[in-house]
C-alpha positions in Angstrom: -70.8 -30.2 20.5 -68.0 -29.0 23.0 -64.2 -29.4 22.0 -62.4 -30.7 25.1 -60.8 -27.6 26.9 -57.6 -29.9 27.4 -57.0 -29.0 23.7 -57.3 -25.4 24.2 -53.6 -24.4 23.2 -52.2 -21.9 20.7 -49.9 -24.7 19.5 -52.7 -27.2 18.3 -54.4 -27.0 15.0 -57.9 -28.4 14.0 -59.5 -29.8 10.8 -63.1 -29.1 9.3 -64.6 -32.4 8.6 -67.3 -32.9 5.9 -70.6 -33.0 8.0 -70.6 -36.2 10.1 -67.8 -37.9 8.2 -63.9 -38.6 8.8 -63.2 -36.9 5.7 -61.5 -33.4 5.7 -63.6 -30.5 4.1 -60.6 -29.0 2.5 -57.7 -30.8 0.6 -54.9 -28.4 1.7 -55.4 -28.8 5.5 -51.6 -30.0 5.9 -50.7 -26.8 4.4 -52.4 -24.0 6.1 -56.0 -24.8 5.8 -56.4 -25.6 9.5 -57.8 -23.7 12.5 -57.5 -22.7 16.0 -59.3 -23.9 19.1 -61.8 -20.9 19.0 -62.4 -21.3 15.2 -63.2 -24.9 15.3 -65.6 -24.3 18.4 -67.6 -22.1 15.9 -67.6 -24.9 13.1 -68.8 -27.5 15.5 -71.9 -25.5 16.7 -73.7 -26.6 13.5 -73.1 -30.3 14.5 -70.2 -30.7 12.2 -67.4 -33.2 12.9 -63.8 -32.0 13.4 -60.3 -33.4 13.4 -57.3 -32.9 15.5 -54.2 -32.3 13.6 -51.3 -34.4 15.0 -47.5 -33.5 14.5 -48.4 -29.9 15.1 -47.5 -28.5 18.5 -45.6 -32.0 19.0 -49.2 -33.4 19.6 -49.2 -37.3 18.9 -52.1 -39.5 19.4 -51.8 -43.3 20.0 -54.8 -44.7 18.1 -55.6 -48.2 19.6 -57.5 -50.6 17.4 -56.9 -53.5 19.8 -57.6 -53.8 23.5 -54.2 -55.3 24.1 -52.5 -52.0 22.9 -54.6 -49.8 25.1 -53.8 -51.9 28.1 -50.0 -51.8 27.4 -50.3 -47.9 26.8 -52.1 -47.6 30.1 -49.6 -49.7 31.9 -46.2 -48.2 30.5 -47.4 -44.5 29.9 -48.7 -41.9 32.3 -52.3 -41.0 32.4 -53.5 -38.5 29.8 -56.5 -37.1 27.8 -58.0 -40.2 26.5 -61.0 -40.5 24.1 -63.2 -43.5 23.1 -64.1 -43.5 19.5 -67.5 -44.3 17.9 -66.4 -47.8 17.0 -64.9 -48.8 20.3 -61.4 -47.7 19.7 -59.2 -45.6 21.9 -57.2 -42.4 21.4 -54.4 -41.5 23.8 -53.2 -37.9 23.4 -49.6 -37.0 24.2 -47.0 -34.2 23.8 -43.7 -35.8 22.2 -41.2 -33.1 21.4 -38.5 -35.4 20.2 -40.5 -37.9 18.2 -39.3 -38.2 14.6 -41.9 -40.3 12.6 -45.1 -42.1 12.9 -45.4 -45.5 14.2 -47.6 -48.6 13.2 -48.2 -51.1 16.1 -48.5 -54.7 15.2 -49.6 -57.5 17.6 -47.4 -60.5 17.6 -45.5 -58.9 14.7 -48.3 -59.5 12.1 -51.9 -58.2 13.2 -52.5 -54.5 13.0 -53.0 -53.1 16.4 -53.1 -49.5 15.9 -50.9 -46.3 15.1 -49.1 -43.4 16.6 -50.6 -40.6 14.5 -48.0 -37.9 13.7 -47.1 -35.3 10.9 -49.6 -35.2 8.1 -52.2 -37.2 10.0 -55.4 -36.3 12.1 -57.8 -38.1 14.3 -61.6 -37.3 14.7 -62.2 -35.3 17.8 -64.3 -36.0 20.9 -67.9 -35.0 20.3 -67.9 -36.0 16.7 -70.4 -38.7 15.5 -68.8 -42.0 14.0 -70.3 -42.2 10.3 -71.0 -46.0 10.5 -72.0 -46.7 14.2 -73.7 -43.2 14.6 -72.1 -43.3 18.1 -70.1 -40.2 19.4 -66.5 -40.0 20.2 -66.5 -39.4 24.0 -63.9 -38.2 26.5 -63.0 -41.2 28.8 -60.2 -39.8 30.7 -60.3 -35.9 31.0 -56.7 -35.6 32.3 -54.2 -32.8 31.1 -52.3 -34.0 28.0 -49.0 -35.7 29.5 -45.7 -34.9 28.0 -43.5 -37.9 27.2 -40.2 -38.6 25.3 -39.6 -41.1 22.5 -37.5 -43.1 25.0 -40.5 -43.8 27.0 -42.2 -45.2 23.8 -39.3 -47.5 22.9 -40.7 -50.5 25.0 -43.9 -50.2 23.0 -42.1 -50.0 19.7 -40.3 -53.1 20.6 -43.1 -55.1 21.7 -45.4 -54.2 18.8 -42.9 -54.0 15.9 -43.7 -55.6 12.7 -42.2 -58.9 12.0 -40.0 -59.0 9.0 -40.2 -61.8 6.3 -37.5 -62.9 4.2 -39.8 -64.9 1.9 -43.5 -64.9 1.4 -44.8 -67.8 3.1 -47.9 -70.0 3.0 -51.3 -68.3 3.6 -51.9 -70.7 6.2 -51.2 -69.6 9.8 -51.1 -72.1 12.7 -52.9 -74.7 10.6 -51.9 -78.3 10.9 -53.1 -79.0 7.4 -51.0 -76.7 5.1 -51.4 -76.5 1.4 -55.1 -75.5 1.1 -55.2 -71.8 0.0 -58.8 -71.0 0.1 -60.3 -67.5 0.1 -61.6 -66.8 3.5 -64.1 -64.2 2.0 -66.1 -67.1 0.6 -66.9 -67.9 4.5 -67.6 -64.4 5.4 -70.2 -64.3 2.7 -72.0 -67.0 4.3 -71.7 -65.9 8.1 -73.9 -63.0 8.9 -71.9 -62.1 12.1 -68.8 -61.8 10.0 -70.2 -59.5 7.5 -70.8 -56.9 10.2 -67.0 -56.5 10.7 -65.5 -53.1 10.3 -62.4 -52.4 8.3 -59.4 -51.6 10.6 -56.3 -50.8 8.3 -56.0 -54.0 6.3 -57.9 -56.3 8.8 -61.7 -56.8 9.5 -62.5 -56.6 13.1 -65.5 -57.4 15.2 -67.2 -59.6 17.8 -66.1 -63.5 18.0 -68.7 -65.3 15.7 -69.1 -68.1 18.4 -68.3 -66.8 22.1 -69.0 -63.0 21.5 -67.2 -60.0 22.8 -67.9 -57.2 25.3 -65.6 -54.9 23.3 -66.7 -55.9 19.9 -63.1 -56.0 18.6 -61.8 -59.4 19.9 -61.9 -61.2 16.4 -59.8 -60.0 13.5 -59.6 -61.4 9.8 -56.9 -60.6 7.4 -58.8 -61.3 4.1 -55.7 -60.6 2.2 -53.7 -63.4 3.6 -56.6 -65.6 4.5 -56.0 -66.0 8.1 -57.8 -65.1 11.3 -57.0 -64.5 15.0 -58.9 -64.6 18.1 -57.5 -62.3 20.9 -59.2 -63.9 23.9 -58.0 -67.4 23.4 -54.8 -66.4 21.5 -55.4 -68.8 18.6 -55.9 -68.4 14.8 -55.5 -70.2 11.7 -56.6 -70.4 8.0 -60.0 -70.9 6.2 -60.4 -74.5 7.0 -59.6 -73.8 10.7 -62.4 -71.1 10.5 -64.9 -73.5 9.2 -63.9 -76.2 11.7 -64.5 -73.7 14.6 -67.5 -72.2 13.3 -69.1 -75.6 12.9 -68.1 -76.8 16.4 -65.6 -79.6 15.2 -63.0 -78.0 17.2 -63.1 -75.4 20.1 -61.6 -71.9 19.3 -59.1 -72.3 22.3 -57.8 -75.6 20.7 -57.3 -74.4 17.0 -53.7 -75.2 16.1 -52.8 -77.1 19.3 -53.0 -80.4 17.4 -53.9 -81.7 14.1 -57.6 -82.7 13.3 -58.2 -86.3 13.2 -58.7 -87.8 9.7 -62.3 -88.2 10.3 -62.8 -84.5 11.4 -60.7 -83.2 8.6 -62.9 -85.0 6.1 -66.0 -83.5 7.7 -64.5 -80.1 7.5 -63.7 -80.7 3.5 -67.4 -81.8 3.3 -68.7 -78.7 4.9 -66.4 -76.5 2.8 -67.9 -77.9 -0.3 -71.6 -78.3 0.7 -72.2 -75.5 2.9 -69.6 -72.8 2.0 -69.5 -73.4 -1.8 -66.0 -74.3 -2.4 -65.2 -76.4 -5.5 -63.6 -79.8 -5.4 -60.5 -78.6 -7.3 -59.9 -75.9 -4.6 -60.1 -78.6 -1.9 -57.1 -80.5 -3.3 -54.1 -80.0 -1.2 -51.3 -78.3 -3.2 -47.6 -78.6 -2.7 -46.5 -75.5 -0.5 -43.3 -73.3 -1.3 -40.4 -74.3 0.8 -40.0 -72.5 4.1 -37.0 -70.6 4.8 -34.5 -72.2 7.0 -32.0 -70.5 9.4 -28.4 -71.4 10.3 -29.7 -73.0 13.6 -32.0 -75.4 11.5 -29.1 -76.5 9.5 -27.0 -77.1 12.6 -29.8 -78.9 14.4 -30.4 -81.3 11.5 -26.7 -82.2 11.1 -26.6 -82.8 15.0 -29.6 -85.1 14.9 -28.0 -87.5 12.4 -24.1 -87.0 13.0 -21.9 -86.5 16.0 -20.1 -83.1 15.2 -18.8 -81.4 18.1 -17.4 -78.7 15.7 -20.1 -77.2 13.5 -17.7 -74.4 11.9 -16.9 -76.6 8.9 -20.6 -76.5 8.1 -20.6 -72.7 8.3 -17.6 -72.6 6.0 -19.1 -75.0 3.4 -22.4 -73.0 3.3 -20.4 -69.5 3.2 -18.3 -70.9 0.1 -21.5 -72.0 -1.5 -22.9 -68.4 -1.1 -19.6 -66.8 -2.2 -20.1 -68.0 -5.9 -22.9 -65.4 -6.2 -20.0 -62.7 -6.1 -17.6 -62.8 -9.2 -14.1 -62.0 -8.6 -11.2 -64.0 -6.8 -12.8 -67.5 -6.4 -12.8 -69.8 -3.4 -11.3 -73.1 -3.9 -11.0 -75.1 -0.6 -9.9 -78.5 0.2 -11.8 -80.0 3.2 -9.2 -82.3 5.1 -10.4 -84.9 7.5 -9.9 -88.7 8.3 -12.2 -91.1 6.5 -15.6 -91.4 8.1 -15.0 -88.1 9.9 -18.1 -86.3 8.4 -16.5 -84.1 5.5 -18.4 -86.3 2.9 -21.6 -85.9 4.5 -21.1 -82.0 4.7 -19.9 -81.6 1.2 -22.7 -84.0 -0.2 -25.3 -82.0 1.5 -24.6 -79.2 -1.0 -25.6 -81.3 -4.1 -29.0 -79.6 -4.5 -27.8 -75.9 -3.8 -28.8 -74.0 -7.0 -26.0 -73.9 -9.5 -24.0 -76.8 -8.0 -22.5 -79.7 -9.8 -21.3 -82.8 -8.0 -18.2 -84.2 -9.6 -16.6 -87.3 -8.2 -14.2 -88.5 -10.9 -11.5 -86.2 -12.2 -9.4 -87.2 -15.3 -7.4 -85.3 -17.9 -10.5 -84.8 -20.0 -12.9 -83.7 -17.4 -12.6 -80.1 -18.2 -12.0 -80.2 -22.0 -12.3 -83.4 -24.0 -10.9 -83.9 -27.5 -13.2 -86.9 -28.0 -15.7 -87.0 -30.9 -19.1 -88.9 -31.1 -19.9 -91.5 -34.0 -20.8 -88.7 -36.4 -17.4 -87.0 -35.8 -18.5 -84.1 -33.7 -16.7 -83.1 -30.5 -18.5 -84.6 -27.4 -19.9 -82.5 -24.7 -17.5 -81.8 -21.8 -17.6 -79.9 -18.3 -16.2 -76.7 -20.1 -19.3 -76.2 -22.1 -21.5 -76.3 -19.1 -19.2 -73.8 -17.1 -18.7 -71.2 -19.8 -20.4 -67.9 -18.9 -22.0 -69.0 -15.8 -21.1 -69.0 -11.8 -20.9 -72.5 -10.6 -20.2 -74.5 -7.7 -18.6 -77.7 -8.2 -18.5 -80.3 -5.2 -15.8 -83.2 -5.3 -16.4 -85.0 -2.1 -13.4 -87.3 -2.5 -10.2 -86.4 -4.3 -9.0 -90.0 -4.1 -9.6 -90.8 -7.7 -6.7 -88.4 -8.4 -4.2 -91.0 -6.7 -4.9 -93.6 -9.4 -3.3 -91.1 -12.1 0.5 -91.1 -12.6 2.7 -88.3 -11.9 2.6 -86.6 -15.6 -1.2 -87.0 -15.7 -1.7 -85.3 -12.3 0.6 -82.5 -13.4 -1.6 -81.9 -16.5 -4.9 -82.1 -14.5 -3.7 -79.5 -11.8 -2.4 -77.3 -14.6 -5.8 -77.3 -16.2 -7.3 -76.5 -12.8 -5.0 -73.5 -12.7 -6.4 -72.1 -15.9 -10.0 -72.8 -14.8 -9.4 -70.9 -11.3 -8.4 -67.9 -13.6 -11.4 -68.2 -15.6 -10.8 -70.1 -18.8 -10.1 -73.4 -20.3 -8.2 -74.3 -23.5 -7.2 -77.5 -25.2 -5.6 -78.6 -28.4 -5.7 -82.2 -29.3 -4.2 -84.5 -32.0 -7.5 -85.2 -33.8 -8.1 -81.8 -34.8 -10.3 -80.8 -31.9 -9.8 -77.5 -30.2 -11.6 -76.3 -27.0 -11.5 -72.8 -25.8 -13.9 -71.7 -22.9 -13.9 -68.3 -21.1 -15.9 -66.5 -18.6 -15.9 -69.3 -16.4 -16.7 -68.4 -13.0 -16.1 -71.4 -10.7 -16.1 -72.0 -7.0 -14.8 -75.6 -6.0 -15.0 -77.6 -2.8 -13.0 -80.9 -2.4 -12.8 -83.4 0.2 -9.6 -85.2 1.0 -7.7 -87.2 3.6 -4.7 -85.9 5.1 -2.4 -87.8 2.5 -3.4 -85.0 0.2 -0.6 -82.9 1.7 2.0 -85.0 0.0 0.6 -84.0 -3.4 3.4 -81.4 -4.1 2.0 -80.9 -7.5 -1.0 -79.1 -6.0 1.2 -76.3 -4.7 3.3 -76.4 -7.8 0.7 -76.2 -10.3 -2.0 -74.2 -8.6 0.5 -71.6 -7.4 -1.0 -70.8 -4.0 -4.6 -70.4 -5.2 -6.1 -73.2 -3.2 -7.1 -73.1 0.6 -7.5 -76.0 3.0 -9.5 -76.5 6.0 -8.8 -79.4 8.3 -11.6 -80.9 10.4 -10.5 -81.6 13.7 -12.2 -84.4 15.8 -11.1 -84.7 19.5 -9.3 -88.0 20.3 -11.6 -89.0 23.1 -14.9 -89.3 21.1 -14.5 -92.5 19.0 -16.9 -94.4 21.2 -19.8 -91.6 20.9 -19.1 -91.5 17.1 -19.4 -95.2 16.8 -22.5 -95.3 18.8 -24.1 -92.7 16.5 -22.8 -94.6 13.4 -24.3 -98.0 14.9 -27.8 -96.1 15.2 -27.9 -94.1 12.1 -27.3 -97.0 9.6 -30.9 -97.8 9.4 -31.9 -94.5 8.2 -28.7 -93.4 6.1 -31.0 -92.5 3.1 -33.1 -90.4 5.3 -30.0 -88.7 6.7 -28.9 -87.8 3.3 -32.2 -86.4 2.0 -32.8 -84.5 5.2 -29.2 -82.7 5.0 -29.7 -82.1 1.3 -33.2 -80.6 2.0 -32.3 -78.4 4.9 -29.2 -76.9 3.0 -31.0 -76.3 -0.2 -33.9 -74.5 1.6 -31.2 -72.3 3.6 -29.5 -71.6 0.3 -32.6 -70.4 -1.4 -33.4 -67.7 1.3 -29.9 -66.5 1.9 -27.9 -64.3 -0.5 -24.2 -63.0 -0.4 -24.2 -59.6 1.0 -21.2 -57.7 0.0 -22.5 -54.5 1.8 -21.9 -55.8 5.1 -19.7 -53.3 7.0 -16.2 -54.7 7.8 -14.7 -53.1 11.0 -11.2 -51.8 11.0 -10.2 -54.4 13.8 -11.5 -57.1 11.4 -9.9 -55.6 8.3 -6.5 -55.6 10.1 -7.0 -59.4 11.1 -7.8 -60.3 7.6 -4.7 -58.5 6.2 -2.5 -60.0 9.0 -3.7 -63.7 8.4 -3.2 -63.3 4.5 0.4 -62.2 5.4 0.8 -65.1 7.8 -0.3 -67.5 5.4 2.0 -66.5 2.7 5.0 -66.9 5.2 3.7 -70.2 6.1 3.5 -71.7 2.4 6.3 -70.1 0.8 8.7 -72.8 -0.6 12.4 -73.0 -1.8 14.5 -75.8 -2.9 16.3 -77.8 0.1 19.1 -80.4 -0.2 19.2 -83.8 1.7 20.6 -82.2 4.7 17.9 -79.7 5.1 20.0 -76.7 3.8 18.3 -74.1 1.6 19.7 -74.0 -2.0 17.9 -70.6 -2.9 16.2 -67.7 -1.0 12.6 -68.1 0.0 10.4 -65.5 -1.6 6.8 -65.4 -0.1 4.0 -64.6 -2.5 2.3 -61.5 -2.2 -0.8 -61.7 0.1 -3.2 -59.9 -2.1 -5.1 -62.9 -3.7 -5.4 -64.5 0.0 -6.6 -61.2 1.6 -9.3 -61.0 -1.0 -10.3 -64.6 -0.5 -10.3 -64.1 3.4 -12.5 -61.0 2.9 -15.1 -62.8 0.8 -15.2 -65.7 3.1 -15.8 -63.3 5.9 -18.6 -61.5 4.2 -20.1 -64.9 3.1 -20.0 -66.1 7.0 -21.7 -62.8 8.1 -24.3 -63.3 5.2 -25.4 -66.9 6.8 -26.9 -65.0 9.8 -26.9 -61.4 10.9 -25.8 -62.4 14.4 -22.9 -64.6 13.3 -20.0 -63.9 15.7 -16.8 -62.2 14.6 -14.8 -64.4 16.8 -16.2 -67.5 15.2 -15.3 -66.2 11.9 -11.6 -65.4 13.0 -11.5 -69.1 14.2 -12.4 -70.4 10.9 -9.9 -68.1 9.0 -7.1 -69.1 11.4 -7.9 -72.6 10.7 -7.7 -72.1 7.1 -4.2 -70.6 7.4 -3.0 -73.2 9.7 -4.5 -76.0 7.4 -3.1 -74.6 4.2 0.4 -74.3 5.5 3.0 -76.9 6.2 2.1 -78.2 9.7 5.7 -78.2 11.0 6.3 -74.9 10.0 3.0 -73.8 11.6 4.0 -75.6 14.7 7.2 -73.9 14.9 5.6 -70.5 14.5 3.0 -71.1 17.2 5.8 -72.1 19.6 7.4 -68.7 19.1 4.2 -66.7 19.1 3.4 -68.2 22.6 7.0 -67.5 23.8 8.2 -64.3 22.3 11.6 -64.4 24.3 12.1 -68.1 23.9 15.2 -69.8 22.2 14.9 -73.1 20.7 17.1 -75.7 19.0 16.4 -78.2 16.3 16.2 -80.8 19.1 13.7 -78.7 21.0 11.4 -78.5 18.0 11.9 -82.2 17.5 10.7 -83.2 21.0 7.8 -80.6 21.0 6.4 -81.5 17.5 7.2 -85.3 17.4 8.8 -85.3 14.0 12.1 -85.8 12.4 15.0 -83.5 12.9 15.3 -83.2 9.1 11.8 -81.9 8.9 12.2 -79.4 11.7 15.5 -78.2 10.2 14.0 -77.6 6.7 11.1 -75.5 8.2 13.1 -73.5 10.8 15.6 -72.7 8.0 12.8 -71.4 5.7 11.3 -69.2 8.5 15.0 -67.8 9.1 15.5 -67.2 5.5 12.0 -65.3 5.2 13.2 -63.3 8.4 10.6 -64.5 10.8 13.3 -66.3 12.8 16.7 -65.1 14.0 19.7 -67.4 14.4 21.4 -67.0 17.7 24.9 -68.7 18.5 25.9 -69.1 22.2 28.7 -70.8 23.9 27.8 -73.3 26.5 29.6 -76.0 28.7 28.4 -79.4 27.4 30.0 -82.4 29.2 32.7 -80.3 30.7 33.6 -78.8 27.2 32.8 -75.3 25.7 30.6 -75.8 22.7 28.7 -73.6 20.4 25.1 -74.1 20.5 22.8 -72.7 17.7 19.3 -71.3 18.6 16.3 -69.8 17.0 14.4 -66.9 18.4 11.4 -64.8 17.0 12.4 -61.6 15.1 10.5 -58.7 17.0 10.5 -56.6 13.8 6.9 -55.2 13.2 6.8 -57.1 10.0 6.4 -60.2 11.9 3.8 -59.2 14.1 0.5 -60.9 13.6 -3.1 -59.6 14.7 -4.7 -62.5 16.8 
């Protein structure tokens, strides 16, 4: 046996293998029990096999188990010393000085195709005998060993990288009859050609049992996942697909392209029982676990049934649902939109998300009730279900609140404030006392724009709530009406489809608090939190629009934490979720949560830093009353965002003093956009 002279280098090391096997003779071969080129030549004179140590002397060997990997190596990398193994595989030898680790190649992300052998590994050398086939390892290309870099390997790494799985899927592959999890080994035991397959990593490989193979490695079986793949036809499937193909019910190239007919499928089941020995119980179709859904799947399902030009409200609703997994400052958000504008469909789609309650009717006794049953015991209320848990509550329509009088509303919102802070307490006149603690509640409400007149929300919740306005373009009424015209016949189907896709999405996505927040995004979040507190700060105002006290904005700490949580939740929806899209959502929250007239005045000055405007200018531009613009302009002036400037002008031939407002250029009022 002659060791190839291309391996003659003082930098390379060799391993003594036991007889004509692949097993190292000495266990400590990685720690010194290895040999020089001359020493291994002596060992092979008696016909013993030998191994070539990889990773030593920067020697790497690409061990190709599949033809496709060998073809890509020859196309992408320079010619080099190449050895054909005794089982038909290929070894390509390269010097790679900057390689940092071994790499495993996967065809189509799932099928083991080979390995780049590196430190701590060895390959059987040319001239050795394969222990199973008894065929020699022979030099196929006696070129000098080429030197390459890791950068040259990257295209191969990218093409043959392993596919990541977020959840374990059904054992069926491309099968059109999912739900049958039958052990493929039972078919192997009945087919002699399959019993001759050789183990390659976790797969069995050999010649196709029907159309054969010149290379003897064009067919692979993963007996752990009960699937198979044909490399010539590019097809594959599960155990029943294999039976159908073996028995000629379907051609190999047609597997997975279309479902079997009912008659064909019954024939396959009969053969599975009569010829391959499967029990009747095994041949009953089982319910499969739900497949993970992506954000695109959710968007596509909503677009199928509803006309939604803007999908960001869906993203926010999903993000808020995920945010309940993280304790701390909760997210309470009111989705504001016109009736039939899509908000109810979005919110009701969350109904089957784990840990969610749908709560339509809200009364004074919703959270804590003083009622007793017929035996005199306190009846169950919502507080009992919330205590010690993290819960998402969805109220698609806050209209039920409008039926309550002012005092009742005040008491309801006051109880909500307690719940936001994590507890509920109530004492009643019939000797019933309720005290619930450790309530972690995330709440999403739906409402029409009239909710803005509910000043008690602001007074009782104390700037804990956020709002998000769903904005529909004015020119799409005909399109929406057409969609509504057609979807009436499948409204129940629509509701179920939306609930299903959202539930499946939520089950395979988690809130990731370890997502890195860039300094730029951090500054944006802090800036928007500060802007929000300027926009919703309040003070008493008289009938003429004059302030009766100074305006003191709340500190932006709570809203900053809420925005950070929303941002991380949005990024958790999809690793590629765009930062600019996240910014648009947060900006809309700020604009929606604040007084719209004040927001309008602020935007006027943000877009015209040097501009000077009067109350009359604001009135014309915003199309609201002079009183409304005066109240909000005076508030912004009191906060310091605006400066009042008086100038003398000639009006109708007379000198008059005219009062203007312009933006304060102090850094305190500069916002990150």
